[in-house]
CHARMM-style PDB file with segment names, atoms N, HN, CA, C and O in Angstrom:
ATOM      1  N   UNK     1      15.403   1.345  -3.796  1.00  0.00      PROA
ATOM      2  CA  UNK     1      14.687   0.700  -4.883  1.00  0.00      PROA
ATOM      3  C   UNK     1      13.228   1.158  -4.865  1.00  0.00      PROA
ATOM      4  O   UNK     1      12.583   1.076  -3.819  1.00  0.00      PROA
ATOM      5  N   UNK     2      12.701   1.628  -5.963  1.00  0.00      PROA
ATOM      6  HN  UNK     2      13.225   1.695  -6.812  1.00  0.00      PROA
ATOM      7  CA  UNK     2      11.283   1.989  -6.018  1.00  0.00      PROA
ATOM      8  C   UNK     2      10.417   0.734  -5.970  1.00  0.00      PROA
ATOM      9  O   UNK     2      10.869  -0.353  -6.330  1.00  0.00      PROA
ATOM     10  N   UNK     3       9.173   0.886  -5.524  1.00  0.00      PROA
ATOM     11  HN  UNK     3       8.805   1.768  -5.231  1.00  0.00      PROA
ATOM     12  CA  UNK     3       8.253  -0.257  -5.439  1.00  0.00      PROA
ATOM     13  C   UNK     3       7.756  -0.669  -6.823  1.00  0.00      PROA
ATOM     14  O   UNK     3       6.628  -0.350  -7.197  1.00  0.00      PROA
ATOM     15  N   UNK     4       8.581  -1.366  -7.573  1.00  0.00      PROA
ATOM     16  HN  UNK     4       9.498  -1.625  -7.269  1.00  0.00      PROA
ATOM     17  CA  UNK     4       8.273  -1.680  -8.964  1.00  0.00      PROA
ATOM     18  C   UNK     4       7.087  -2.621  -9.124  1.00  0.00      PROA
ATOM     19  O   UNK     4       6.368  -2.529 -10.119  1.00  0.00      PROA
ATOM     20  N   UNK     5       6.862  -3.521  -8.176  1.00  0.00      PROA
ATOM     21  HN  UNK     5       7.446  -3.596  -7.367  1.00  0.00      PROA
ATOM     22  CA  UNK     5       5.725  -4.432  -8.286  1.00  0.00      PROA
ATOM     23  C   UNK     5       4.411  -3.671  -8.373  1.00  0.00      PROA
ATOM     24  O   UNK     5       3.569  -3.962  -9.222  1.00  0.00      PROA
ATOM     25  N   UNK     6       4.243  -2.696  -7.491  1.00  0.00      PROA
ATOM     26  HN  UNK     6       4.928  -2.459  -6.801  1.00  0.00      PROA
ATOM     27  CA  UNK     6       3.006  -1.917  -7.495  1.00  0.00      PROA
ATOM     28  C   UNK     6       2.931  -1.005  -8.718  1.00  0.00      PROA
ATOM     29  O   UNK     6       1.857  -0.814  -9.290  1.00  0.00      PROA
ATOM     30  N   UNK     7       4.070  -0.445  -9.115  1.00  0.00      PROA
ATOM     31  HN  UNK     7       4.941  -0.600  -8.651  1.00  0.00      PROA
ATOM     32  CA  UNK     7       4.069   0.401 -10.315  1.00  0.00      PROA
ATOM     33  C   UNK     7       3.797  -0.417 -11.571  1.00  0.00      PROA
ATOM     34  O   UNK     7       3.245   0.101 -12.542  1.00  0.00      PROA
ATOM     35  N   UNK     8       4.176  -1.674 -11.557  1.00  0.00      PROA
ATOM     36  HN  UNK     8       4.625  -2.094 -10.769  1.00  0.00      PROA
ATOM     37  CA  UNK     8       3.955  -2.540 -12.713  1.00  0.00      PROA
ATOM     38  C   UNK     8       2.484  -2.871 -12.900  1.00  0.00      PROA
ATOM     39  O   UNK     8       2.003  -2.930 -14.031  1.00  0.00      PROA
ATOM     40  N   UNK     9       1.762  -3.087 -11.805  1.00  0.00      PROA
ATOM     41  HN  UNK     9       2.153  -3.038 -10.885  1.00  0.00      PROA
ATOM     42  CA  UNK     9       0.339  -3.439 -11.933  1.00  0.00      PROA
ATOM     43  C   UNK     9      -0.574  -2.217 -12.049  1.00  0.00      PROA
ATOM     44  O   UNK     9      -1.733  -2.361 -12.439  1.00  0.00      PROA
ATOM     45  N   UNK    10      -0.092  -1.038 -11.726  1.00  0.00      PROA
ATOM     46  HN  UNK    10       0.849  -0.920 -11.409  1.00  0.00      PROA
ATOM     47  CA  UNK    10      -0.928   0.167 -11.772  1.00  0.00      PROA
ATOM     48  C   UNK    10      -1.620   0.382 -13.120  1.00  0.00      PROA
ATOM     49  O   UNK    10      -2.799   0.736 -13.131  1.00  0.00      PROA
ATOM     50  N   UNK    11      -0.943   0.184 -14.256  1.00  0.00      PROA
ATOM     51  HN  UNK    11       0.015  -0.104 -14.247  1.00  0.00      PROA
ATOM     52  CA  UNK    11      -1.622   0.403 -15.542  1.00  0.00      PROA
ATOM     53  C   UNK    11      -2.731  -0.607 -15.839  1.00  0.00      PROA
ATOM     54  O   UNK    11      -3.504  -0.410 -16.776  1.00  0.00      PROA
ATOM     55  N   UNK    12      -2.819  -1.667 -15.067  1.00  0.00      PROA
ATOM     56  HN  UNK    12      -2.191  -1.827 -14.305  1.00  0.00      PROA
ATOM     57  CA  UNK    12      -3.853  -2.673 -15.304  1.00  0.00      PROA
ATOM     58  C   UNK    12      -5.215  -2.270 -14.740  1.00  0.00      PROA
ATOM     59  O   UNK    12      -6.227  -2.893 -15.062  1.00  0.00      PROA
ATOM     60  N   UNK    13      -5.247  -1.242 -13.908  1.00  0.00      PROA
ATOM     61  HN  UNK    13      -4.426  -0.736 -13.647  1.00  0.00      PROA
ATOM     62  CA  UNK    13      -6.507  -0.791 -13.329  1.00  0.00      PROA
ATOM     63  C   UNK    13      -7.273   0.069 -14.317  1.00  0.00      PROA
ATOM     64  O   UNK    13      -6.680   0.670 -15.212  1.00  0.00      PROA
ATOM     65  N   UNK    14      -8.601   0.130 -14.159  1.00  0.00      PROA
ATOM     66  HN  UNK    14      -9.083  -0.359 -13.432  1.00  0.00      PROA
ATOM     67  CA  UNK    14      -9.383   0.980 -15.062  1.00  0.00      PROA
ATOM     68  C   UNK    14      -8.890   2.424 -15.024  1.00  0.00      PROA
ATOM     69  O   UNK    14      -8.513   2.922 -13.963  1.00  0.00      PROA
ATOM     70  N   UNK    15      -8.890   3.093 -16.163  1.00  0.00      PROA
ATOM     71  HN  UNK    15      -9.197   2.688 -17.025  1.00  0.00      PROA
ATOM     72  CA  UNK    15      -8.342   4.460 -16.224  1.00  0.00      PROA
ATOM     73  C   UNK    15      -9.093   5.455 -15.346  1.00  0.00      PROA
ATOM     74  O   UNK    15      -8.526   6.478 -14.961  1.00  0.00      PROA
ATOM     75  N   UNK    16     -10.343   5.181 -15.024  1.00  0.00      PROA
ATOM     76  HN  UNK    16     -10.803   4.350 -15.336  1.00  0.00      PROA
ATOM     77  CA  UNK    16     -11.100   6.123 -14.194  1.00  0.00      PROA
ATOM     78  C   UNK    16     -10.775   6.003 -12.705  1.00  0.00      PROA
ATOM     79  O   UNK    16     -11.208   6.840 -11.913  1.00  0.00      PROA
ATOM     80  N   UNK    17     -10.024   4.979 -12.315  1.00  0.00      PROA
ATOM     81  HN  UNK    17      -9.673   4.298 -12.958  1.00  0.00      PROA
ATOM     82  CA  UNK    17      -9.622   4.824 -10.919  1.00  0.00      PROA
ATOM     83  C   UNK    17      -8.507   5.813 -10.610  1.00  0.00      PROA
ATOM     84  O   UNK    17      -7.584   5.986 -11.407  1.00  0.00      PROA
ATOM     85  N   UNK    18      -8.592   6.454  -9.466  1.00  0.00      PROA
ATOM     86  HN  UNK    18      -9.341   6.314  -8.819  1.00  0.00      PROA
ATOM     87  CA  UNK    18      -7.535   7.347  -8.994  1.00  0.00      PROA
ATOM     88  C   UNK    18      -6.580   6.529  -8.132  1.00  0.00      PROA
ATOM     89  O   UNK    18      -6.978   5.953  -7.120  1.00  0.00      PROA
ATOM     90  N   UNK    19      -5.339   6.488  -8.537  1.00  0.00      PROA
ATOM     91  HN  UNK    19      -5.016   6.956  -9.359  1.00  0.00      PROA
ATOM     92  CA  UNK    19      -4.339   5.712  -7.815  1.00  0.00      PROA
ATOM     93  C   UNK    19      -3.348   6.645  -7.138  1.00  0.00      PROA
ATOM     94  O   UNK    19      -3.042   7.727  -7.638  1.00  0.00      PROA
ATOM     95  N   UNK    20      -2.859   6.205  -5.998  1.00  0.00      PROA
ATOM     96  HN  UNK    20      -3.108   5.326  -5.591  1.00  0.00      PROA
ATOM     97  CA  UNK    20      -1.852   6.974  -5.270  1.00  0.00      PROA
ATOM     98  C   UNK    20      -0.817   5.983  -4.751  1.00  0.00      PROA
ATOM     99  O   UNK    20      -1.173   4.954  -4.176  1.00  0.00      PROA
ATOM    100  N   UNK    21       0.441   6.284  -4.946  1.00  0.00      PROA
ATOM    101  HN  UNK    21       0.731   7.120  -5.412  1.00  0.00      PROA
ATOM    102  CA  UNK    21       1.522   5.451  -4.437  1.00  0.00      PROA
ATOM    103  C   UNK    21       2.194   6.177  -3.282  1.00  0.00      PROA
ATOM    104  O   UNK    21       2.607   7.329  -3.416  1.00  0.00      PROA
ATOM    105  N   UNK    22       2.297   5.502  -2.157  1.00  0.00      PROA
ATOM    106  HN  UNK    22       1.961   4.566  -2.047  1.00  0.00      PROA
ATOM    107  CA  UNK    22       3.046   6.040  -1.029  1.00  0.00      PROA
ATOM    108  C   UNK    22       4.222   5.104  -0.795  1.00  0.00      PROA
ATOM    109  O   UNK    22       4.036   3.956  -0.393  1.00  0.00      PROA
ATOM    110  N   UNK    23       5.408   5.582  -1.040  1.00  0.00      PROA
ATOM    111  HN  UNK    23       5.559   6.515  -1.366  1.00  0.00      PROA
ATOM    112  CA  UNK    23       6.624   4.818  -0.787  1.00  0.00      PROA
ATOM    113  C   UNK    23       7.083   5.181   0.618  1.00  0.00      PROA
ATOM    114  O   UNK    23       7.627   6.262   0.844  1.00  0.00      PROA
ATOM    115  N   UNK    24       6.861   4.276   1.553  1.00  0.00      PROA
ATOM    116  HN  UNK    24       6.419   3.398   1.370  1.00  0.00      PROA
ATOM    117  CA  UNK    24       7.165   4.563   2.950  1.00  0.00      PROA
ATOM    118  C   UNK    24       8.663   4.621   3.239  1.00  0.00      PROA
ATOM    119  O   UNK    24       9.064   4.932   4.360  1.00  0.00      PROA
ATOM    120  N   UNK    25       9.496   4.325   2.236  1.00  0.00      PROA
ATOM    121  HN  UNK    25       9.171   4.073   1.325  1.00  0.00      PROA
ATOM    122  CA  UNK    25      10.931   4.564   2.373  1.00  0.00      PROA
ATOM    123  C   UNK    25      11.255   6.038   2.160  1.00  0.00      PROA
ATOM    124  O   UNK    25      12.342   6.499   2.508  1.00  0.00      PROA
ATOM    125  N   UNK    26      10.307   6.771   1.586  1.00  0.00      PROA
ATOM    126  HN  UNK    26       9.425   6.396   1.303  1.00  0.00      PROA
ATOM    127  CA  UNK    26      10.526   8.176   1.250  1.00  0.00      PROA
ATOM    128  C   UNK    26       9.675   9.094   2.119  1.00  0.00      PROA
ATOM    129  O   UNK    26      10.135  10.155   2.542  1.00  0.00      PROA
ATOM    130  N   UNK    27       8.428   8.687   2.386  1.00  0.00      PROA
ATOM    131  HN  UNK    27       8.054   7.826   2.042  1.00  0.00      PROA
ATOM    132  CA  UNK    27       7.517   9.505   3.174  1.00  0.00      PROA
ATOM    133  C   UNK    27       6.602   8.595   3.985  1.00  0.00      PROA
ATOM    134  O   UNK    27       6.328   7.469   3.569  1.00  0.00      PROA
ATOM    135  N   UNK    28       6.127   9.066   5.136  1.00  0.00      PROA
ATOM    136  HN  UNK    28       6.349   9.981   5.474  1.00  0.00      PROA
ATOM    137  CA  UNK    28       5.268   8.216   5.962  1.00  0.00      PROA
ATOM    138  C   UNK    28       3.855   8.113   5.387  1.00  0.00      PROA
ATOM    139  O   UNK    28       3.397   8.994   4.659  1.00  0.00      PROA
ATOM    140  N   UNK    29       3.192   7.040   5.724  1.00  0.00      PROA
ATOM    141  HN  UNK    29       3.564   6.324   6.315  1.00  0.00      PROA
ATOM    142  CA  UNK    29       1.780   6.876   5.393  1.00  0.00      PROA
ATOM    143  C   UNK    29       0.991   7.714   6.398  1.00  0.00      PROA
ATOM    144  O   UNK    29       1.206   7.600   7.605  1.00  0.00      PROA
ATOM    145  N   UNK    30       0.093   8.543   5.912  1.00  0.00      PROA
ATOM    146  HN  UNK    30      -0.081   8.635   4.931  1.00  0.00      PROA
ATOM    147  CA  UNK    30      -0.654   9.446   6.797  1.00  0.00      PROA
ATOM    148  C   UNK    30      -2.092   8.993   6.966  1.00  0.00      PROA
ATOM    149  O   UNK    30      -2.590   8.160   6.208  1.00  0.00      PROA
ATOM    150  N   UNK    31      -2.750   9.550   7.963  1.00  0.00      PROA
ATOM    151  HN  UNK    31      -2.346  10.227   8.578  1.00  0.00      PROA
ATOM    152  CA  UNK    31      -4.183   9.301   8.144  1.00  0.00      PROA
ATOM    153  C   UNK    31      -4.957   9.748   6.914  1.00  0.00      PROA
ATOM    154  O   UNK    31      -5.926   9.101   6.517  1.00  0.00      PROA
ATOM    155  N   UNK    32      -4.531  10.850   6.312  1.00  0.00      PROA
ATOM    156  HN  UNK    32      -3.743  11.375   6.634  1.00  0.00      PROA
ATOM    157  CA  UNK    32      -5.202  11.357   5.118  1.00  0.00      PROA
ATOM    158  C   UNK    32      -5.111  10.355   3.965  1.00  0.00      PROA
ATOM    159  O   UNK    32      -6.067  10.185   3.208  1.00  0.00      PROA
ATOM    160  N   UNK    33      -3.962   9.697   3.836  1.00  0.00      PROA
ATOM    161  HN  UNK    33      -3.186   9.835   4.451  1.00  0.00      PROA
ATOM    162  CA  UNK    33      -3.807   8.678   2.802  1.00  0.00      PROA
ATOM    163  C   UNK    33      -4.826   7.562   3.001  1.00  0.00      PROA
ATOM    164  O   UNK    33      -5.475   7.134   2.047  1.00  0.00      PROA
ATOM    165  N   UNK    34      -4.966   7.095   4.225  1.00  0.00      PROA
ATOM    166  HN  UNK    34      -4.439   7.443   5.000  1.00  0.00      PROA
ATOM    167  CA  UNK    34      -5.888   5.989   4.495  1.00  0.00      PROA
ATOM    168  C   UNK    34      -7.344   6.426   4.398  1.00  0.00      PROA
ATOM    169  O   UNK    34      -8.197   5.640   3.987  1.00  0.00      PROA
ATOM    170  N   UNK    35      -7.636   7.659   4.767  1.00  0.00      PROA
ATOM    171  HN  UNK    35      -6.942   8.297   5.101  1.00  0.00      PROA
ATOM    172  CA  UNK    35      -9.002   8.165   4.634  1.00  0.00      PROA
ATOM    173  C   UNK    35      -9.390   8.291   3.163  1.00  0.00      PROA
ATOM    174  O   UNK    35     -10.548   8.081   2.804  1.00  0.00      PROA
ATOM    175  N   UNK    36      -8.437   8.629   2.326  1.00  0.00      PROA
ATOM    176  HN  UNK    36      -7.496   8.799   2.617  1.00  0.00      PROA
ATOM    177  CA  UNK    36      -8.667   8.839   0.889  1.00  0.00      PROA
ATOM    178  C   UNK    36      -8.983   7.544   0.159  1.00  0.00      PROA
ATOM    179  O   UNK    36      -9.739   7.556  -0.812  1.00  0.00      PROA
ATOM    180  N   UNK    37      -8.421   6.428   0.608  1.00  0.00      PROA
ATOM    181  HN  UNK    37      -7.807   6.419   1.397  1.00  0.00      PROA
ATOM    182  CA  UNK    37      -8.455   5.217  -0.216  1.00  0.00      PROA
ATOM    183  C   UNK    37      -9.645   4.307   0.073  1.00  0.00      PROA
ATOM    184  O   UNK    37     -10.234   4.334   1.154  1.00  0.00      PROA
ATOM    185  N   UNK    38      -9.973   3.500  -0.939  1.00  0.00      PROA
ATOM    186  HN  UNK    38      -9.494   3.478  -1.816  1.00  0.00      PROA
ATOM    187  CA  UNK    38     -10.979   2.452  -0.813  1.00  0.00      PROA
ATOM    188  C   UNK    38     -10.326   1.092  -0.628  1.00  0.00      PROA
ATOM    189  O   UNK    38     -10.913   0.199  -0.016  1.00  0.00      PROA
ATOM    190  N   UNK    39      -9.126   0.929  -1.147  1.00  0.00      PROA
ATOM    191  HN  UNK    39      -8.650   1.654  -1.644  1.00  0.00      PROA
ATOM    192  CA  UNK    39      -8.350  -0.306  -1.056  1.00  0.00      PROA
ATOM    193  C   UNK    39      -6.893   0.058  -0.815  1.00  0.00      PROA
ATOM    194  O   UNK    39      -6.441   1.142  -1.187  1.00  0.00      PROA
ATOM    195  N   UNK    40      -6.168  -0.853  -0.193  1.00  0.00      PROA
ATOM    196  HN  UNK    40      -6.535  -1.733   0.109  1.00  0.00      PROA
ATOM    197  CA  UNK    40      -4.725  -0.682  -0.014  1.00  0.00      PROA
ATOM    198  C   UNK    40      -4.037  -1.896  -0.609  1.00  0.00      PROA
ATOM    199  O   UNK    40      -4.369  -3.033  -0.272  1.00  0.00      PROA
ATOM    200  N   UNK    41      -3.085  -1.657  -1.491  1.00  0.00      PROA
ATOM    201  HN  UNK    41      -2.816  -0.734  -1.765  1.00  0.00      PROA
ATOM    202  CA  UNK    41      -2.227  -2.697  -2.045  1.00  0.00      PROA
ATOM    203  C   UNK    41      -0.868  -2.496  -1.395  1.00  0.00      PROA
ATOM    204  O   UNK    41      -0.301  -1.405  -1.450  1.00  0.00      PROA
ATOM    205  N   UNK    42      -0.355  -3.538  -0.787  1.00  0.00      PROA
ATOM    206  HN  UNK    42      -0.816  -4.424  -0.742  1.00  0.00      PROA
ATOM    207  CA  UNK    42       0.844  -3.403   0.015  1.00  0.00      PROA
ATOM    208  C   UNK    42       1.875  -4.443  -0.406  1.00  0.00      PROA
ATOM    209  O   UNK    42       1.551  -5.613  -0.611  1.00  0.00      PROA
ATOM    210  N   UNK    43       3.109  -4.001  -0.530  1.00  0.00      PROA
ATOM    211  HN  UNK    43       3.373  -3.051  -0.363  1.00  0.00      PROA
ATOM    212  CA  UNK    43       4.204  -4.890  -0.889  1.00  0.00      PROA
ATOM    213  C   UNK    43       5.425  -4.468  -0.087  1.00  0.00      PROA
ATOM    214  O   UNK    43       5.656  -3.280   0.139  1.00  0.00      PROA
ATOM    215  N   UNK    44       6.212  -5.469   0.345  1.00  0.00      PROA
ATOM    216  HN  UNK    44       6.025  -6.434   0.162  1.00  0.00      PROA
ATOM    217  CA  UNK    44       7.383  -5.142   1.160  1.00  0.00      PROA
ATOM    218  C   UNK    44       8.397  -6.275   1.093  1.00  0.00      PROA
ATOM    219  O   UNK    44       8.103  -7.385   0.648  1.00  0.00      PROA
ATOM    220  N   UNK    45       9.598  -5.952   1.552  1.00  0.00      PROA
ATOM    221  HN  UNK    45       9.836  -5.051   1.913  1.00  0.00      PROA
ATOM    222  CA  UNK    45      10.632  -6.961   1.718  1.00  0.00      PROA
ATOM    223  C   UNK    45      10.647  -7.367   3.197  1.00  0.00      PROA
ATOM    224  O   UNK    45      10.112  -6.652   4.045  1.00  0.00      PROA
ATOM    225  N   UNK    46      11.246  -8.486   3.492  1.00  0.00      PROA
ATOM    226  HN  UNK    46      11.680  -9.066   2.803  1.00  0.00      PROA
ATOM    227  CA  UNK    46      11.258  -9.012   4.854  1.00  0.00      PROA
ATOM    228  C   UNK    46      11.764  -7.990   5.863  1.00  0.00      PROA
ATOM    229  O   UNK    46      11.230  -7.904   6.969  1.00  0.00      PROA
ATOM    230  N   UNK    47      12.769  -7.227   5.511  1.00  0.00      PROA
ATOM    231  HN  UNK    47      13.204  -7.297   4.613  1.00  0.00      PROA
ATOM    232  CA  UNK    47      13.325  -6.231   6.419  1.00  0.00      PROA
ATOM    233  C   UNK    47      12.283  -5.167   6.797  1.00  0.00      PROA
ATOM    234  O   UNK    47      12.440  -4.489   7.812  1.00  0.00      PROA
ATOM    235  N   UNK    48      11.238  -5.018   6.002  1.00  0.00      PROA
ATOM    236  HN  UNK    48      11.110  -5.570   5.178  1.00  0.00      PROA
ATOM    237  CA  UNK    48      10.189  -4.029   6.254  1.00  0.00      PROA
ATOM    238  C   UNK    48       8.954  -4.655   6.902  1.00  0.00      PROA
ATOM    239  O   UNK    48       7.891  -4.034   6.913  1.00  0.00      PROA
ATOM    240  N   UNK    49       9.071  -5.856   7.435  1.00  0.00      PROA
ATOM    241  HN  UNK    49       9.934  -6.360   7.425  1.00  0.00      PROA
ATOM    242  CA  UNK    49       7.906  -6.587   7.939  1.00  0.00      PROA
ATOM    243  C   UNK    49       7.186  -5.860   9.072  1.00  0.00      PROA
ATOM    244  O   UNK    49       5.962  -5.947   9.170  1.00  0.00      PROA
ATOM    245  N   UNK    50       7.902  -5.159   9.914  1.00  0.00      PROA
ATOM    246  HN  UNK    50       8.897  -5.088   9.835  1.00  0.00      PROA
ATOM    247  CA  UNK    50       7.271  -4.445  11.023  1.00  0.00      PROA
ATOM    248  C   UNK    50       6.320  -3.362  10.519  1.00  0.00      PROA
ATOM    249  O   UNK    50       5.172  -3.292  10.958  1.00  0.00      PROA
ATOM    250  N   UNK    51       6.790  -2.519   9.601  1.00  0.00      PROA
ATOM    251  HN  UNK    51       7.722  -2.576   9.244  1.00  0.00      PROA
ATOM    252  CA  UNK    51       5.926  -1.455   9.074  1.00  0.00      PROA
ATOM    253  C   UNK    51       4.828  -2.039   8.184  1.00  0.00      PROA
ATOM    254  O   UNK    51       3.711  -1.522   8.157  1.00  0.00      PROA
ATOM    255  N   UNK    52       5.140  -3.107   7.460  1.00  0.00      PROA
ATOM    256  HN  UNK    52       6.047  -3.527   7.482  1.00  0.00      PROA
ATOM    257  CA  UNK    52       4.143  -3.803   6.642  1.00  0.00      PROA
ATOM    258  C   UNK    52       2.994  -4.278   7.520  1.00  0.00      PROA
ATOM    259  O   UNK    52       1.827  -4.043   7.207  1.00  0.00      PROA
ATOM    260  N   UNK    53       3.329  -4.951   8.628  1.00  0.00      PROA
ATOM    261  HN  UNK    53       4.277  -5.142   8.882  1.00  0.00      PROA
ATOM    262  CA  UNK    53       2.299  -5.453   9.534  1.00  0.00      PROA
ATOM    263  C   UNK    53       1.504  -4.323  10.167  1.00  0.00      PROA
ATOM    264  O   UNK    53       0.303  -4.467  10.398  1.00  0.00      PROA
ATOM    265  N   UNK    54       2.151  -3.205  10.451  1.00  0.00      PROA
ATOM    266  HN  UNK    54       3.127  -3.088  10.263  1.00  0.00      PROA
ATOM    267  CA  UNK    54       1.447  -2.055  11.020  1.00  0.00      PROA
ATOM    268  C   UNK    54       0.441  -1.484  10.026  1.00  0.00      PROA
ATOM    269  O   UNK    54      -0.669  -1.124  10.416  1.00  0.00      PROA
ATOM    270  N   UNK    55       0.807  -1.397   8.761  1.00  0.00      PROA
ATOM    271  HN  UNK    55       1.709  -1.691   8.444  1.00  0.00      PROA
ATOM    272  CA  UNK    55      -0.121  -0.902   7.739  1.00  0.00      PROA
ATOM    273  C   UNK    55      -1.340  -1.837   7.634  1.00  0.00      PROA
ATOM    274  O   UNK    55      -2.480  -1.376   7.567  1.00  0.00      PROA
ATOM    275  N   UNK    56      -1.087  -3.134   7.622  1.00  0.00      PROA
ATOM    276  HN  UNK    56      -0.161  -3.508   7.676  1.00  0.00      PROA
ATOM    277  CA  UNK    56      -2.190  -4.098   7.547  1.00  0.00      PROA
ATOM    278  C   UNK    56      -3.100  -3.954   8.761  1.00  0.00      PROA
ATOM    279  O   UNK    56      -4.322  -3.973   8.619  1.00  0.00      PROA
ATOM    280  N   UNK    57      -2.520  -3.809   9.962  1.00  0.00      PROA
ATOM    281  HN  UNK    57      -1.526  -3.794  10.078  1.00  0.00      PROA
ATOM    282  CA  UNK    57      -3.330  -3.629  11.180  1.00  0.00      PROA
ATOM    283  C   UNK    57      -4.181  -2.363  11.096  1.00  0.00      PROA
ATOM    284  O   UNK    57      -5.372  -2.385  11.408  1.00  0.00      PROA
ATOM    285  N   UNK    58      -3.562  -1.264  10.674  1.00  0.00      PROA
ATOM    286  HN  UNK    58      -2.595  -1.246  10.421  1.00  0.00      PROA
ATOM    287  CA  UNK    58      -4.309   0.000  10.574  1.00  0.00      PROA
ATOM    288  C   UNK    58      -5.464  -0.123   9.583  1.00  0.00      PROA
ATOM    289  O   UNK    58      -6.562   0.369   9.844  1.00  0.00      PROA
ATOM    290  N   UNK    59      -5.224  -0.766   8.468  1.00  0.00      PROA
ATOM    291  HN  UNK    59      -4.332  -1.166   8.256  1.00  0.00      PROA
ATOM    292  CA  UNK    59      -6.285  -0.947   7.475  1.00  0.00      PROA
ATOM    293  C   UNK    59      -7.392  -1.832   8.028  1.00  0.00      PROA
ATOM    294  O   UNK    59      -8.572  -1.546   7.828  1.00  0.00      PROA
ATOM    295  N   UNK    60      -7.027  -2.892   8.716  1.00  0.00      PROA
ATOM    296  HN  UNK    60      -6.068  -3.124   8.879  1.00  0.00      PROA
ATOM    297  CA  UNK    60      -8.038  -3.775   9.314  1.00  0.00      PROA
ATOM    298  C   UNK    60      -8.891  -3.027  10.331  1.00  0.00      PROA
ATOM    299  O   UNK    60     -10.106  -3.219  10.381  1.00  0.00      PROA
ATOM    300  N   UNK    61      -8.269  -2.179  11.139  1.00  0.00      PROA
ATOM    301  HN  UNK    61      -7.282  -2.023  11.098  1.00  0.00      PROA
ATOM    302  CA  UNK    61      -9.002  -1.383  12.125  1.00  0.00      PROA
ATOM    303  C   UNK    61      -9.977  -0.422  11.460  1.00  0.00      PROA
ATOM    304  O   UNK    61     -11.023  -0.108  12.029  1.00  0.00      PROA
ATOM    305  N   UNK    62      -9.647   0.046  10.267  1.00  0.00      PROA
ATOM    306  HN  UNK    62      -8.798  -0.208   9.805  1.00  0.00      PROA
ATOM    307  CA  UNK    62     -10.494   0.999   9.543  1.00  0.00      PROA
ATOM    308  C   UNK    62     -11.420   0.315   8.541  1.00  0.00      PROA
ATOM    309  O   UNK    62     -12.153   0.985   7.814  1.00  0.00      PROA
ATOM    310  N   UNK    63     -11.389  -1.006   8.502  1.00  0.00      PROA
ATOM    311  HN  UNK    63     -10.793  -1.551   9.093  1.00  0.00      PROA
ATOM    312  CA  UNK    63     -12.190  -1.788   7.542  1.00  0.00      PROA
ATOM    313  C   UNK    63     -11.880  -1.439   6.092  1.00  0.00      PROA
ATOM    314  O   UNK    63     -12.775  -1.402   5.248  1.00  0.00      PROA
ATOM    315  N   UNK    64     -10.615  -1.186   5.813  1.00  0.00      PROA
ATOM    316  HN  UNK    64      -9.888  -1.216   6.499  1.00  0.00      PROA
ATOM    317  CA  UNK    64     -10.152  -0.946   4.451  1.00  0.00      PROA
ATOM    318  C   UNK    64      -9.598  -2.266   3.927  1.00  0.00      PROA
ATOM    319  O   UNK    64      -8.681  -2.824   4.530  1.00  0.00      PROA
ATOM    320  N   UNK    65     -10.129  -2.776   2.824  1.00  0.00      PROA
ATOM    321  HN  UNK    65     -10.874  -2.323   2.334  1.00  0.00      PROA
ATOM    322  CA  UNK    65      -9.585  -4.024   2.281  1.00  0.00      PROA
ATOM    323  C   UNK    65      -8.107  -3.874   1.918  1.00  0.00      PROA
ATOM    324  O   UNK    65      -7.698  -2.876   1.325  1.00  0.00      PROA
ATOM    325  N   UNK    66      -7.318  -4.881   2.284  1.00  0.00      PROA
ATOM    326  HN  UNK    66      -7.650  -5.692   2.766  1.00  0.00      PROA
ATOM    327  CA  UNK    66      -5.884  -4.864   2.027  1.00  0.00      PROA
ATOM    328  C   UNK    66      -5.531  -6.040   1.114  1.00  0.00      PROA
ATOM    329  O   UNK    66      -5.898  -7.182   1.390  1.00  0.00      PROA
ATOM    330  N   UNK    67      -4.834  -5.758   0.054  1.00  0.00      PROA
ATOM    331  HN  UNK    67      -4.535  -4.830  -0.170  1.00  0.00      PROA
ATOM    332  CA  UNK    67      -4.291  -6.790  -0.827  1.00  0.00      PROA
ATOM    333  C   UNK    67      -2.785  -6.740  -0.550  1.00  0.00      PROA
ATOM    334  O   UNK    67      -2.109  -5.781  -0.923  1.00  0.00      PROA
ATOM    335  N   UNK    68      -2.276  -7.773   0.100  1.00  0.00      PROA
ATOM    336  HN  UNK    68      -2.825  -8.552   0.403  1.00  0.00      PROA
ATOM    337  CA  UNK    68      -0.886  -7.752   0.541  1.00  0.00      PROA
ATOM    338  C   UNK    68      -0.101  -8.833  -0.169  1.00  0.00      PROA
ATOM    339  O   UNK    68      -0.474 -10.006  -0.150  1.00  0.00      PROA
ATOM    340  N   UNK    69       0.986  -8.429  -0.794  1.00  0.00      PROA
ATOM    341  HN  UNK    69       1.290  -7.476  -0.810  1.00  0.00      PROA
ATOM    342  CA  UNK    69       1.906  -9.344  -1.455  1.00  0.00      PROA
ATOM    343  C   UNK    69       2.786  -9.980  -0.381  1.00  0.00      PROA
ATOM    344  O   UNK    69       3.162  -9.328   0.593  1.00  0.00      PROA
ATOM    345  N   UNK    70       3.109 -11.258  -0.568  1.00  0.00      PROA
ATOM    346  HN  UNK    70       2.803 -11.788  -1.359  1.00  0.00      PROA
ATOM    347  CA  UNK    70       4.008 -11.932   0.382  1.00  0.00      PROA
ATOM    348  C   UNK    70       5.300 -11.156   0.507  1.00  0.00      PROA
ATOM    349  O   UNK    70       5.796 -10.576  -0.459  1.00  0.00      PROA
ATOM    350  N   UNK    71       5.833 -11.157   1.713  1.00  0.00      PROA
ATOM    351  HN  UNK    71       5.430 -11.629   2.497  1.00  0.00      PROA
ATOM    352  CA  UNK    71       7.114 -10.520   1.926  1.00  0.00      PROA
ATOM    353  C   UNK    71       8.194 -11.276   1.179  1.00  0.00      PROA
ATOM    354  O   UNK    71       8.232 -12.507   1.188  1.00  0.00      PROA
ATOM    355  N   UNK    72       9.075 -10.522   0.529  1.00  0.00      PROA
ATOM    356  HN  UNK    72       9.044  -9.522   0.522  1.00  0.00      PROA
ATOM    357  CA  UNK    72      10.152 -11.163  -0.244  1.00  0.00      PROA
ATOM    358  C   UNK    72      11.495 -10.865   0.377  1.00  0.00      PROA
ATOM    359  OT1 UNK    72      12.523 -11.315  -0.129  1.00  0.00      PROA
TER     360      UNK     72
END
C-alpha cells in the first residue's frame, strides 16, 4: 500500500516547497535524505512501529522537527 496519507496532504503545501517522499517499504531512509530536509512528516502502521520510532529518534538527534501521525 502506498503512503496515501502523506500523498494526500502534499498538495496542501506551498508550491515553492520541495517535497520528497521516501517509502521505507520500497527503499531505506538515507543520511542524505535527512540532511536534505528541514522537516520530516512520518506515518506508519503499528507493524512498522520499530522503524517509525527509529526515524523519530534519528530526527530528534539531528534536531529535525518531526510531525508524526499516530500509528494505525
